[in-house]
C-alpha positions as CSV (number, residue, x, y, z in Angstrom):
1,M,0.0,0.0,0.0
2,L,1.2,3.5,-0.9
3,S,0.5,6.2,1.7
4,V,1.2,9.9,1.3
5,N,0.1,12.9,3.4
6,S,-0.2,16.5,2.5
7,K,-1.5,19.5,4.4
8,K,-5.1,19.0,3.6
9,I,-5.3,15.4,2.3
10,S,-4.1,12.0,3.3
11,G,-3.9,9.6,0.4
12,K,-3.7,5.8,0.2
13,L,-3.4,3.6,-2.9
14,L,-3.9,-0.2,-3.1
15,T,-3.5,-2.2,-6.2
16,T,-5.2,-5.4,-7.3
17,K,-5.4,-7.1,-10.7
18,I,-8.6,-8.9,-9.8
19,V,-10.6,-6.0,-11.2
20,N,-10.2,-3.9,-14.4
21,D,-10.8,-0.4,-13.0
22,V,-10.4,1.6,-9.8
23,V,-12.6,3.0,-7.1
24,V,-11.8,6.5,-5.9
25,S,-13.2,7.5,-2.5
26,L,-13.4,10.6,-0.3
27,C,-13.7,9.8,3.4
28,I,-14.9,12.4,5.9
29,K,-15.1,11.9,9.6
30,S,-18.3,13.6,10.7
31,K,-21.1,13.2,13.3
32,L,-24.4,13.2,11.4
33,D,-28.0,12.0,11.9
34,A,-27.6,8.7,9.9
35,C,-31.3,8.1,9.4
36,S,-32.0,11.6,7.8
37,L,-29.0,11.0,5.5
38,N,-30.2,7.6,4.5
39,T,-33.7,9.0,3.8
40,L,-32.2,11.6,1.5
41,L,-30.3,8.8,-0.2
42,N,-33.7,6.9,-0.6
43,Q,-32.5,4.0,1.6
44,N,-35.1,4.3,4.4
45,D,-37.7,6.6,6.0
46,C,-37.3,8.3,9.4
47,K,-40.1,8.6,11.9
48,C,-39.0,12.0,12.9
49,M,-36.3,14.7,12.4
50,A,-33.6,13.8,14.9
51,K,-30.9,16.0,16.3
52,G,-28.3,16.8,13.6
53,Y,-30.6,16.4,10.6
54,E,-29.7,19.9,9.3
55,K,-26.0,19.0,9.2
56,S,-26.9,15.8,7.3
57,A,-28.7,17.9,4.8
58,V,-25.6,20.1,4.3
59,M,-23.4,17.0,3.8
60,F,-25.9,15.6,1.4
61,A,-25.7,18.9,-0.5
62,V,-21.9,18.5,-0.8
63,Y,-22.4,15.0,-2.2
64,L,-24.9,16.3,-4.8
65,S,-22.6,19.1,-5.8
66,I,-19.8,16.6,-6.4
67,L,-22.1,14.3,-8.3
68,D,-23.3,17.2,-10.5
69,K,-19.8,18.1,-11.4
70,L,-18.6,14.6,-12.1
71,S,-21.6,12.9,-13.7
72,G,-24.6,15.3,-13.6
73,N,-24.9,15.5,-17.4
74,P,-23.3,14.0,-20.5
75,L,-20.7,16.8,-20.8
76,A,-19.7,16.3,-17.2
77,V,-19.2,12.6,-17.8
78,K,-17.1,13.3,-20.9
79,N,-14.8,15.6,-18.9
80,S,-14.5,13.4,-15.8
81,K,-14.7,9.9,-17.2
82,V,-17.1,9.1,-14.3
83,A,-20.6,7.8,-14.9
84,R,-21.8,7.4,-11.3
85,V,-21.1,8.7,-7.8
86,D,-22.4,7.1,-4.6
87,M,-22.6,8.1,-1.0
88,G,-22.7,6.1,2.3
89,Y,-22.2,6.6,6.0
90,N,-20.6,4.0,8.3
91,N,-18.8,4.1,11.6
92,G,-18.9,7.9,11.8
93,V,-17.4,8.3,8.3
94,V,-19.0,9.8,5.1
95,I,-17.9,7.9,2.0
96,I,-18.3,9.4,-1.4
97,S,-17.1,7.0,-4.2
98,W,-16.9,6.6,-7.9
99,K,-15.4,4.1,-10.3
100,M,-13.4,4.7,-13.4
101,K,-10.6,3.5,-15.6
102,G,-7.3,3.0,-13.8
103,V,-5.3,5.8,-15.4
104,L,-3.7,8.0,-12.8
105,S,-4.1,11.2,-14.9
106,H,-7.9,10.5,-15.2
107,V,-8.1,9.8,-11.5
108,R,-6.2,13.1,-10.8
109,K,-8.6,15.0,-13.0
110,S,-11.7,13.5,-11.4
111,L,-10.4,14.3,-7.9
112,G,-9.7,17.8,-8.9
113,I,-13.2,18.3,-10.2
114,A,-14.6,16.8,-7.0
115,M,-12.5,19.0,-4.8
116,S,-13.5,22.2,-6.7
117,A,-17.2,21.2,-6.0
118,I,-16.8,21.2,-2.2
119,K,-18.1,24.6,-1.1
120,P,-20.5,23.9,1.7
121,A,-21.4,27.5,2.5
122,S,-22.7,28.1,-1.1
123,L,-25.2,25.2,-1.1
124,Y,-28.1,26.7,0.7
125,S,-30.7,26.0,-2.1
126,I,-29.9,22.2,-2.0
127,Y,-29.9,22.2,1.8
128,A,-33.3,24.0,1.8
129,N,-34.8,21.4,-0.6
130,S,-33.4,18.6,1.4
131,V,-34.7,19.9,4.7
132,S,-38.1,20.4,3.2
133,M,-38.1,16.9,1.9
134,L,-37.4,15.7,5.5
135,G,-40.3,17.6,6.7
136,G,-38.4,20.5,8.3
137,K,-38.3,24.3,7.7
138,P,-35.2,25.7,6.1
139,N,-33.4,28.4,8.1
140,R,-30.5,30.5,6.8
141,A,-28.8,31.0,10.2
142,V,-29.1,27.3,11.0
143,F,-27.7,26.5,7.6
144,N,-24.7,28.8,8.2
145,Y,-24.0,27.0,11.5
146,S,-24.3,23.6,10.0
147,A,-22.2,24.6,7.0
148,A,-19.5,25.8,9.4
149,E,-19.5,22.4,11.1
150,V,-19.2,20.6,7.8
151,I,-16.3,22.9,6.8
152,S,-14.6,22.1,10.1
153,D,-15.0,18.3,9.5
154,M,-13.5,18.7,6.0
155,K,-10.4,20.6,6.9
156,H,-8.5,17.4,6.3
157,L,-9.8,14.7,3.9
158,D,-8.9,11.1,3.4
159,V,-8.6,9.9,-0.2
160,M,-8.3,6.3,-1.2
161,I,-7.7,4.7,-4.6
162,V,-8.1,0.9,-5.0
163,G,-7.9,-1.2,-8.1
164,N,-6.0,-2.0,-11.2
165,V,-3.7,1.0,-11.5
166,K,0.1,1.6,-11.7
167,A,1.6,4.2,-9.4
168,T,4.6,5.1,-7.3
169,E,4.8,7.1,-4.1
170,V,6.2,10.0,-6.0
171,K,3.3,10.0,-8.5
172,L,0.8,9.7,-5.7
173,K,2.3,12.6,-3.9
174,D,2.3,14.7,-7.1
175,L,-1.4,13.8,-7.6
176,L,-2.3,15.0,-4.1
177,T,-0.3,18.2,-4.5
178,T,-2.2,19.0,-7.7
179,V,-5.6,18.0,-6.3
180,E,-5.1,19.9,-3.0
181,K,-4.9,23.2,-4.8
182,K,-8.5,22.7,-6.0
183,L,-9.8,22.4,-2.4
184,A,-11.0,25.8,-1.2
185,L,-13.7,25.2,1.4
186,G,-14.4,28.9,2.2
187,D,-16.1,30.2,5.3
188,A,-19.7,30.0,6.4
189,S,-21.6,33.3,6.5
190,K,-23.1,34.9,9.6
191,P,-25.4,35.0,11.5
192,Q,-25.0,31.4,12.7
193,T,-27.6,29.7,14.9
194,K,-27.3,26.3,16.4
195,S,-30.5,24.3,15.7
196,S,-32.9,24.1,18.6
197,N,-34.0,20.7,17.5
198,D,-33.0,18.2,20.1
199,N,-35.3,15.3,19.2
200,K,-34.2,11.8,20.3
201,C,-36.1,9.2,18.4
202,E,-35.8,5.7,17.2
203,N,-35.4,6.6,13.6
204,D,-35.8,3.4,11.5
205,S,-39.5,3.1,10.8
206,N,-39.1,-0.7,10.5
207,E,-36.8,-1.2,13.5
208,S,-39.5,-2.8,15.7
209,S,-39.9,-5.8,13.5
210,N,-36.5,-6.1,11.8
211,V,-33.1,-7.4,13.1
212,V,-31.0,-4.5,14.4
213,M,-27.4,-5.0,15.5
214,K,-24.9,-2.6,17.1
215,L,-22.5,-3.2,14.3
216,S,-20.4,-1.0,11.9
217,G,-17.1,-0.8,10.1
218,W,-15.3,-3.7,8.5
219,E,-17.4,-6.3,10.5
220,S,-20.6,-4.9,9.0
221,F,-19.2,-5.3,5.6
222,L,-18.4,-9.0,6.2
223,L,-21.9,-9.6,7.6
224,T,-23.6,-7.8,4.7
225,D,-21.6,-9.8,2.2
226,Y,-22.6,-13.0,3.9
227,I,-26.3,-12.2,4.3
228,N,-26.5,-11.0,0.7
229,T,-25.0,-14.3,-0.5
230,K,-27.1,-16.6,1.7
231,L,-30.4,-14.7,1.9
232,K,-30.7,-13.1,-1.6
233,G,-33.3,-10.4,-1.7
234,V,-33.0,-9.5,2.0
235,K,-32.0,-5.9,2.4
236,V,-29.1,-5.1,4.8
237,L,-28.4,-1.5,5.7
238,T,-25.6,-0.2,7.8
239,S,-26.5,3.2,9.2
240,D,-23.4,4.7,11.0
241,D,-23.1,2.4,14.1
242,K,-25.9,-0.1,13.5
243,T,-26.7,-2.7,10.9
244,T,-30.3,-3.6,10.1
245,I,-31.3,-6.9,8.4
246,H,-34.8,-6.3,7.0
247,M,-36.2,-9.6,8.1
248,D,-38.6,-10.6,10.9
249,Q,-36.7,-11.2,14.1
250,N,-38.3,-14.6,14.8
251,K,-37.7,-15.8,11.3
252,Y,-34.1,-14.7,11.5
253,K,-33.7,-16.4,14.8
254,K,-34.8,-19.7,13.4
255,M,-32.4,-19.4,10.5
256,K,-29.3,-18.4,12.5
257,P,-28.1,-22.0,13.3
258,K,-28.1,-22.8,9.6
259,L,-26.4,-19.6,8.7
260,K,-23.7,-20.1,11.3
261,S,-23.0,-23.7,10.2
262,G,-22.5,-22.5,6.6
263,V,-19.8,-20.0,7.4
264,A,-16.8,-22.3,7.0
265,D,-17.8,-23.6,3.6
266,F,-18.6,-20.0,2.5
267,I,-15.2,-18.7,3.5
268,T,-13.4,-21.6,1.7
269,K,-15.3,-21.1,-1.5
270,K,-15.6,-17.3,-1.6
271,Y,-12.4,-16.1,0.1
272,G,-10.0,-19.0,0.2
273,K,-8.8,-18.7,-3.4
274,L,-8.3,-14.9,-3.6
275,P,-4.8,-13.9,-4.5
276,D,-5.1,-10.8,-2.3
277,Y,-7.7,-9.2,-0.1
278,N,-7.3,-5.7,-1.6
279,V,-10.4,-6.5,-3.5
280,L,-12.3,-6.4,-0.2
281,A,-11.3,-2.7,0.1
282,Y,-12.4,-2.2,-3.5
283,M,-15.8,-3.8,-2.8
284,G,-16.3,-1.9,0.5
285,L,-15.6,1.5,-1.0
286,S,-17.4,0.8,-4.2
287,N,-20.6,0.0,-2.3
288,T,-19.9,2.8,0.2
289,N,-20.1,0.2,3.0
290,T,-16.7,0.9,4.6
291,G,-14.7,4.1,5.0
292,C,-11.0,4.4,4.2
293,D,-9.6,3.1,7.5
294,D,-12.0,0.2,7.7
295,S,-11.2,-0.7,4.1
296,V,-7.5,-0.9,5.0
297,K,-8.4,-3.2,7.9
298,L,-10.2,-5.6,5.5
299,T,-7.1,-6.1,3.5
300,K,-5.1,-7.2,6.6
301,L,-7.5,-10.0,7.6
302,K,-6.7,-13.6,7.4
303,T,-9.2,-16.3,6.4
304,K,-9.5,-17.5,10.0
305,D,-10.2,-13.9,11.1
306,I,-13.1,-13.6,8.7
307,Q,-14.6,-17.0,9.8
308,S,-14.2,-16.2,13.5
309,S,-15.9,-12.8,13.0
310,L,-18.8,-14.1,11.1
311,E,-19.5,-17.0,13.5
312,K,-19.4,-14.5,16.4
313,L,-21.9,-12.2,14.7
314,L,-24.3,-15.1,14.0
C-alpha cells in the first residue's frame, strides 16, 4: 500500500489485478444523523427529524454538488470519465465514491473536479430542498451554523484509490499536491444559529420488526456480504453504528443455526482462493459500505479472522 500525506489530504493507494478499474473515494469523519441522510439517499424513511438532521442535509448537498460536477450531465461525464457517484455513512465516516478506468491522470482530474465542487457555504438551495423533503423548515442561520460544522470536518480529507492502477509514491504525492490546490472550502456566513431541534427518536421506521445489531465498520461489511449471498433479496443496511437486516426477528432467529453452520464452507469457496484481499477494500468502498480506514483493515484480515468474526456475529 502506498500512503502519502499532504497539508489538507491523506492519500492511500492499493492495487489489485482482480478488477479492471479503480474505485476513488473521499472519506470524511463527521457526526451526522444517519437516518436523515439515508432518507435523502432513498434508503429508508425516518419517523421524525432527529438532532443533527440539518448538518446531514448540508453534507448531502456537498455530495450532490460533487455528483453534479462529475456525472450530472453528458458533458460532465465526458470531462470526468465518471458515470456514477455514490454516498454512504458508516462508523462515523461519510464515504463518497466513484469508479473509473485505472489511469492515474484520469483519477487526478476527477479528484480535482470533486475538490472544486466542495463549497458547503454556497449550497443553501440544495440544503433547503433537502430539509423540506425531510419535513423541516429551512433556516438560513441554522444552515450557516451547519455549514461551518461541515467545513470544520473537511479541513483534512482522506482519499483512497483501490484497483488496477500503476503508481509510485512520487506519483501519488504529485497527484495529491495537484488536487489539494483545488480544495477551497471557504467560510460560512453569519449569523450562525445552532439548531434548537434536540429530538431523540428511534429513527428506523421498521426497527421494531427487523433485526437490528450494534455493528459498523469492517465487520458490518463482512456480515452484509454473507447475508447478501445466503439470503438473496433480503435488504441489509448499515447506518453509522448499527446494521439492520430487513427480516422478521423470529424468522431470522430460526435461520441463525443454519447460517452459522454455513460460514466455514462460504469462507473456503468465496475467500480461500483470492490472490489478495485488496479486492475487499475495493468492494467496501465501491458499495460505500466501509470508510478508508476500515477498508485498509479488511485487506489485513486472514481467512481465520473472517470466519471467526462471522461466526461470532451469527
